[in-house]
N, C-alpha and C positions, 0 to 999 in steps of 0.2 A: 529464872529469866522472866522478865516482865512480859505479860500477855500483850501483844501488839495488835490483835484483831480488834476491829471496831464493832462493839456490840450495838445491836439495834433493838428498839422496842417492838412490841407486838404488832404495831401498825406500820412497821418499817420506817419509822421516823429516826433520822440519825441522832445519836447522842452527842451532846457537846463534849469535846475532848477534855476540857478542864473539869466538867462535871464527872467524867469517867475516872480521871486520875484521883480526884478527891474522894469519890465513892470507894475506890480501891483502898485508899489510905484509911478511910473511916472503917471499912470492913476489917482491915488488919488490926487496927489499934483499938476499935470499939469506942473511939472518941467521937461524939456528935459535934459536927462543925456548925456554928451559928450562921444562918443566913447565906445569901449569895451576894457577893460584892459586885453588883452590876455598875460598872463605871459609866456605861452608856445607857440612856433611857430607852424604854420601849417606844417603838414608833408611834403607838397609839396615844402616848402621853406627852409627846414633845409639843412645843409651842406652835401656834398657827400664825398666818400672815396678819390676821386682824389684830393681834397684840404686838407683833414685832415689826410691823410697818414694811415699807418697800426696802428690800435689801438687794441692791444691785451687785454687791460683791459675791453673793451666793451663786448667782447665775454664772459668773466668771469661774468661780472655784469648781463648779459642777459641770463645766463645759466638756470635760473629757471623762467618760465613765467606761470602765472595763466591764464587759458582759461575759461572765463565766459560762461554761457549758456549751459554747458554740464552736470550739476548736476542733478541726479535723486532722490535727497533727498526729503522726504516728508515734507510738511510744518508743520506738527504737531509733529515733533520729540521733545520730552521734556526731554530725559535723560540728566542729568546735566553732567555726565562724558563723554558724547559723544563729542569728539573734532574733528575738521576738519580745515585744512588750507583754509582760505577763505578771501575774500576782506571785509573790514569793510564798512558797509553802514552808511553814516554820514549825518547829517543835520547841516548846518551852521547857526550861529546867530550873528548878529552885531547890534551895537547901534551907531547912529550918531545924532548930533545936527542939528537944523534948518540951511539950507543953505549949507550943506556939503554933498549933495547927490552924487555928482560926485566923491568926495574923498572916500566916503563909497563904491561906486561901484568898484573903482579900488582895494580897500583893500579886498573886498569880493571876487572878481575874483582871486586875488592873493592867498587868502586863499584856494579857490577851487583848484588852481594849486598845492599849497603846499600839500593839502590832497591827490590829485591824485598821486603826486610824492612819498608820504609816503606809498601808497598802499591802497587807499580807493576809494569808489564810492560815489560821492555827489548825494543825492536824492532830497534834497530840501534846501531852505534857507529862513531865516527870517530876515528882517531889521526893526528895531524900531527907530522912531524919538523921541528923548527925550533929554533934556538939558544935563543931566549927567547920567551915568550908575547907576542903583539902587545899593546902598551899600550892600544890603542883597542878592538879587538873580540876579544881573546884569541887568535883563530886567524887573523886577517887578513881583509881585506875579501873577497878572492876565495874563500877557503875558507868564509867565512860564507855566501856566496851558494850554494855547493855544499851546505852543510849545510841551507839553506832548501829546496833541491830534494829532499833526502833526507827531510826532515821532511814535506813535502807528499806525497811518494810513499808513505811507509809509514803516513801518517795519525796521526803523533804529535802530542801536545798539550803536551809539555814537553821541554826540553833541559836536561841536567844536565852541568855542567862538572866535571872531575876536579881541582878546586883551589878556593881561595876567591877569588871574583871581586871586583874593585873595583866600587863602585857604577856608575862610568862605563862599565866594560867590560860589565857586565850590561845596562845600558840600551841601549848601542850594539848589542850582539848581539841583543837583543830587537827592535830596530828593523829589523834585517835579516831574521831568521828568522821574524818575525811570530807567534811563540808564546812562552809563558812560559819564561824562562830562570832556572834556579836553580843553585846550586853545591853542592859536597860538604858544606860546613858546614851548609847549610840542610837537607839530607837527614838528617844526623846529629842535628841539633836536633829534627827532626820525629820521628825514632825515639824519642829520649829523651822527647818529649812524650807519645807513645803509651804508653810503658812505665812512666812514673812512677806510683807507687801511693801512697806516703806523702805526708803534708803537706810534709815537708821536701824530698822528691824533687821534688814538683810546684813548690815555690817555687824550688828551684835551677834547674830547667829553664826556668821562666818568666823568671828573672833573666838567664840566658844568652841566651834568645831576644830579650829587650828590648835587651840590650847589642849584639847583632848587628843588630837592626832600626834602632836609633837613627840611625846615619849613612846609612841606606839609605831613609829616608822620601822619598816622592815626592809632588808636588802634582798632583792631577787635578781639572780644572774648578774647582768652587767651593772646593776646599780651599785655593786660593791667594788667595781673596777677602779683603778687609779686614773686620774685625769692627767694627761700629758700635754706639754706645750711645745712650741717650735715645730720644725719640719720633722714629722714622725713618719718614717718610711715603713716598708713592710716588716722590717726587723725590729721596729720599735725604737730605732736610734734617732738621735737628733738633739739639738740644744734645747734645754728646758725639760727634757723627758726623764732626766735622771733624778733620783731621790724618791722619797716615799709618796710625794704628791698628796692629793686630796680625794677621798672617796666620794662617790655620787651621793651617798646618804648624808654625808657632811654638808654637801652643797644644798641638798633638800632642806636640811635643818636650818641652814642660814637663810634660805629663801623664806621659810615659814616664819622665822623670827622677824625678818624684815617686813613681811606682809602683816604680821600681828602689830608691829609698831605703827604701820600706816593706818590700820583699822582703829587702833586706840586713838590716834590723832584725829581721824575722821569722826569718831564718836564724840571726842571732846569738842569738835567744831560745831556739833549740833547743840551743845549745852547753852551757849549765849541766847539763842532764839527762845529756848524753853524757859530760861531764867528771866528773860525780858517779859514774856507772857505772865509768868508767875508773879514777877514784881509788880506788873500792872494790876493784877488782881489784888495783891496785898496793899498796894497804894490806895486802891478804892475800897479796901477792907471787905472784899468779897470772900466769904468763907468757902472752904472747899471740903467736899466729902469724897473720900476714896473708897471705891468698891473693891474689896479684896476677898479672896476665897479660893477654895479648891477648884481645880479645873472641872468643867462641866457641872458646876453647882448651880448655874443659871444666873451669873452676874450680868451678862449682856441682856438677857431676857428681862431681868429686873430693871436695868437701865431703860430699856425700851418702854416698859410699863410705866415707869415714873416720869419719863420725859418725852415719850414718843420719838426717841432718837433715830430709830430705824437702822441701828448698827447690825452688823452681821451676827446672826444666831444660827448655830449648826450643832446637831447632835454628834459632836466629835470633841476629842480632847484637844486642848490648846487651840481652839478656833480663833481666839483673840490674842494677838501678841502686842499690838501697838496701843498705847494709851489713848482713849477717846474721852474728850471733855465736852459736857453738855450743860447748858444753863437751865436753872430752875428757880422758882420763887416760892416763898412761904405764903401762908394765908394772909399775913400782915404786910406783904409786899417786899420782904427782904430777899435779895438776890443771892443765890449760892450756886456753886458748880458741883456736878457729879462726874467723877472720873472712873472709867472702866479700865482695869489694869489686867496684866497677864495673870493667868491662873497658876496655882502651885500644885505640886504632886509630891507624894512621899519619895524620899531619896532624890530630891531635885538636885541635879548635878551642880556642883559648886561653880563650874565654869559659867553656867547660865545665870546664877545669882550675881556673879561678878560682871558678866557682859551686860545684863539687863539692869544694872544698878541705877543707870540714868533714868530708866523708865520707872523703876521702883521708888525713885525719889518723889514721885507723885504721892505715894503712900506716906513717906516720911515727912513731906511738907504739907499734909492735909490737916484740917482742924478736927475732923471726925473720920473714923474708919468704919465703914459699913461692912461687917464681916459676914459673908454669905456662906451658909453651910447647906449641903444637900440633905434635907431631912429624911429622904427615902433611902439614904445610904446605910448599909448595915453597921458601919463603924464610924459614926459621926465624931466620936471623941478623937480618933486619929486624924480626921480632917482638921478639927480645931487645933490640935497640937502642932500639926505640920505647918499650917498657915501662921500660927503665932511664932513659931521658930523663925520663919523667914521674915516676919514683921520685926522681930528682935534683931535679926541680922542687919536690917537697914536702919536701925536706931529709932524705931517708932513705937516702942513699948509704952511710952508715957502718954500717947495720944488716946483720947476717949474712944472706946470701942462699942459699937452697937451690933449685937449678934442677931441675925435673922435666919431662921430655918426656912429655906425655900422648898418648893414642891410639896407644900402642905396638903395638896389634894391627893397625894399618894401615901399619906401618913395616917394610920389608924389611931384610935384614942389611946390604946396601951402604949404605942410608941411615943405618942406626945408626952405621956407622963415620964417616960425614960429621958426624953430630950429636955423636958422641963427640969429634971434633976441635974442634967449637965449644965444648963444655963437658965437659972430661975427667971431672969429678966429678959430672955430672948423673945423675939416676935415671930409668930408663924405666919408665913405669907405664901402666895402662889402667883407667880408671874403669868401662869397660864389661865387661871380662873379669876384672878383679881382679888382673891381672899387676902385680907390683912393689909392691902396696899395703903388704905387710908390711915390705918393705925401706924404703919411704917412711916408715912409722910409726917404724921404728928410727932413721932419719936425723933425723926431727923430734925424737925424744927426745934424741939425741946433741947436737943443736944448741941445745936449750933451755938457758938459763942456770941454773946451780945456785944454790940459796939461799945467801945471803952469809955467814951465821954458822954455824960448826960448834961444837957444844957437847955436854957430857955432863951430863945432869940426872937426878935421882932424884925422880920425880913421885909424891907420895902417892896411895894408892889412892882417896881421896875426891876427887881432882882428875882424874877420867877425861876431863873436857872438854879438858884440856891435851893429853893423849895423842891424843885424837881430832883436835885441831887440828894436831898434828904430822903425823899420818897424812894429813890433808887438804891442808895447805898446805906441808908440809916434805918432807924426804927422809930416811927412817930408814935408818941404816947398820947399827945393831945394837940389839937390845932384849932385856932379861932381867928377870925378875920376882925381886925380893928381898924380904926381910922388911919393910923400911921403905917399899916402893913399887916402881915400875917404873923400872929403870935404862935410860935411852935415850941412845944416841949418834946424833945426827942433825944435819942441816943445815937451818936455818930462816931465814926472813926477819927483818929487824931488829925489826919490830913484835912478832912472836911471841917473839923472843929476849928482849925486854924483859919480857914476861909470865913467861917461864921463868927469869929471872935469879935469883929467890929460891931456886930448887931446884938451882942449878948445882953440879956436883961438879968437883973438880980433875982 
C-alpha cells in the first residue's frame, strides 16, 4: 500500500507532492532522475513592468483571486445543495514504461503546472511503471484501489490522468476511485476556455471542447428516457407516443453536431478579414516574422522587448491565445511585422490544433519563424521536437527558422554548451535583462527576405510619394539628387516596381 502521509522536512516546510512521489520512485528503482521540469518560472525571475510595458489585460485577468486558508467551513458539511467557490484538490496519476522515468517526471511536473494554472491544488501524485496503460482502468484494478485510498486520505475531489483517457477508461476509473476523473486534454481545454478573450478565440475553444465531449456523453437517469409526442397522459398513452422514439442522449448529440457546424461557419467568417490584412502586407511586400514556441517560453516577453508592444505577459501556461501583430523596422529602414502566436505543449490535443488552425496560419504564412525555447527548462530537446511537430502539421517546415534560447540569465555555462550542441546556430537571449536582444535583431534582419526587384530609377521631384514608398517598403542601396530628380538604386517588391517602371534608368 502506498504511504499516503505527507512527509515534512526538519523545519516543518511542506514537501511538494510531485517531489515526494518522484523521490519514492527513485528510492525504489535506484535511478537518478535528471533535473526538475519547472513549467512555471520562479517569482523572483519573471519579467517586470519596465520591460513588458503597460498591460491592462493583466489587471482584468487578476481581478478575482481566491485566498486560501481563510475558510471557517466545518469538515462535516454534507448538504448536497451547499455550493461554494473553491479550489479543486487534485491527485495526479501517470504511467511510464521501463527506462523513461525522466520523461515521466517532466510530464508529471508539467501536468502539475497545468492543474495549478487551471485553478487547482495538487495534493499528491502516483506514478506507475508498466509496459502499457491498462485498457480497462489505465493503471490496473489493484493500483486503482490504492489510488482510491490515497484520494480518501488526502481529501481530494478530482483525479487527473497524464494522458488522454478513452471514455471507457475514464468511467471504469471513476467507478473505482469514487471521485471525478479527468485527463490532460480536459485540463488544457479548461485553461484555453478561461483565457480566451476574442470572439474568434472563444469560438475556437468551444469547438475544440465540443469535439472532445461528443464521444464522451453519458446518460444519467432521465437522460436515457424516450421522448414522446402527442397528448401523453398519466398512463403514457396518446398519439405519437408509440414506437421506440428518441433518447435524450441522441438529442444531445444532434444539438452538439449542430452547434459544431455553426461554430465552424463562424470561424470561417473570420477568415476574410485576416486574409485581407495579410494580402495588404503581401501587396506592400512587408515581410512577417512569426514567434512560435513552447508555452511559457517567453514569447510575449520577447515581443515586448523587441517592439515595446505591451502585450499581456503572465507567469502561466497558455497566457496568450490570440495572435498579436506588431510593426518593427530594420536598421536600414525596412518594415516587417512580428506575430505572437499561441504556445504549444507536449501531447497537444488534436482538437486544439484543428480549431486553432486559422490562428496557426500566421506561422504557415510567415517569411521567418522565430522559434523561442526556454533555455532554463531541463528538457529543451523535447520542447524543440514538440514545436517542430506542430509547425509541420500546419505545413511550415520549409520556412526559415531562427532558434533563440530565451531566459539566458537563468542558464549557466555548462548548460549553454549542452544547448549549443542541440542548436549550433541558436542565439541566447533574455527578455528580462536584455542580453542578446541586439544580436537577435541583427539575426532577424539577416534572415528577412530581400525585395525581389533591383532597379535604378530617376524619380522627379514632384513624385516624392514614390521615394517615400521606396523608403517604407523597399531597400535603398544608394541615393543621389540630380537636376532632373532623385536617382535611386534600390530593391523593391514587384507591385512597387511596376509603379516605378516609367522612371527606370539603364
